[in-house]
N, C-alpha and C positions, 0 to 999 in steps of 0.2 A: 504494500500500500504506500502510496505517495501522498504528500500533503501539498495541495495546490493553494497558494496564498490567496488568490482571488476567490476561490470557493470557500476557504476558511473565513474570509471577511464577510462574504454573503451569508454564510451559515450563522455567524455570530450576530449579524444584524437581524436575521430572521428570528434567532433565539430570543434576543432581548426585546424585539418588537412584539413577538408572540407572548412573552412573559408579561410585559406591561399590559397588553390587551386582555390577556386572560385574568390578570389580577384586578384590573379595572372593571372588567365585564361581570364576573360572578359576584364578588362581594360588594364591589362599589356600586354598580348600577342596580342590581337586584335589591340590595338592602336599602338603597336610597329611596326606593318607592315606599318602603315602610317607615323611613325616617320622618316623612311628612305626617304620618298618622300617629306614630308613637310619641314623638317630641312635640307635636302640635305647632309646628312652624307654619305660619300662614304665607307660604311662598307664592302661590298663585290663587289659591282659594281656601275656603274653610270647610270643605266637605271631607271630614276626617273618617267618617264611617263608610263611605262608598268607595268601591274599587273603580276609580275614574280613569279618564283618558291619560292623565299624567302618569299614573301607576302602570298602565298598560304600555305606554311608550318607553318608560325606563326599563321595564321588564324585557321587552322585545330588544331594545338596544343593548342591554346587558348580555342577553343570551347570544345575540349576534356577535358582539365583541369577543365573548368567551369562545365561540365557535371558530372565528377567524384566528384568534390567538392560539387555539389548539392546533389548527392547521399549520400555522407558522412554526409552532414548536415541533410538530411532526416532520416538517420539511427540513428543519435545522439539525436533525439527528445524525446526519452523515458527518458533520464536523469538519468538512474540507477534505476528507480522505477519499481518494479515488483509486480505482484499479489501474494497473499498468496498461491494460487494453484501452481503457477510456482516456488515459494520458496520451497514448500514441494517436488516437483518433482526433483529440483536440489540438495536437501539434501538427496535424496534417500527414503524419506518417502512416504507413499501412502495415 
């Protein structure tokens, strides 16, 4: 196995972007829909007992961010390591 610097950099960027999206998506956005109700912050309205459109949007956005973050984390698992066969193909050799 060889380490390709450009792929290593790409995989690190994907890893950290995926980690940030995943950590913001699940606990941040999903729990923030309940923060409005539990802490009684009047951000946009005062309907604390109803599951309104703000809660639905934050839940959907959080799940989407967590899903995209999980995909980025899965794509970054190679860590820049490539096979010798792939290295020859990328350099133009046969």
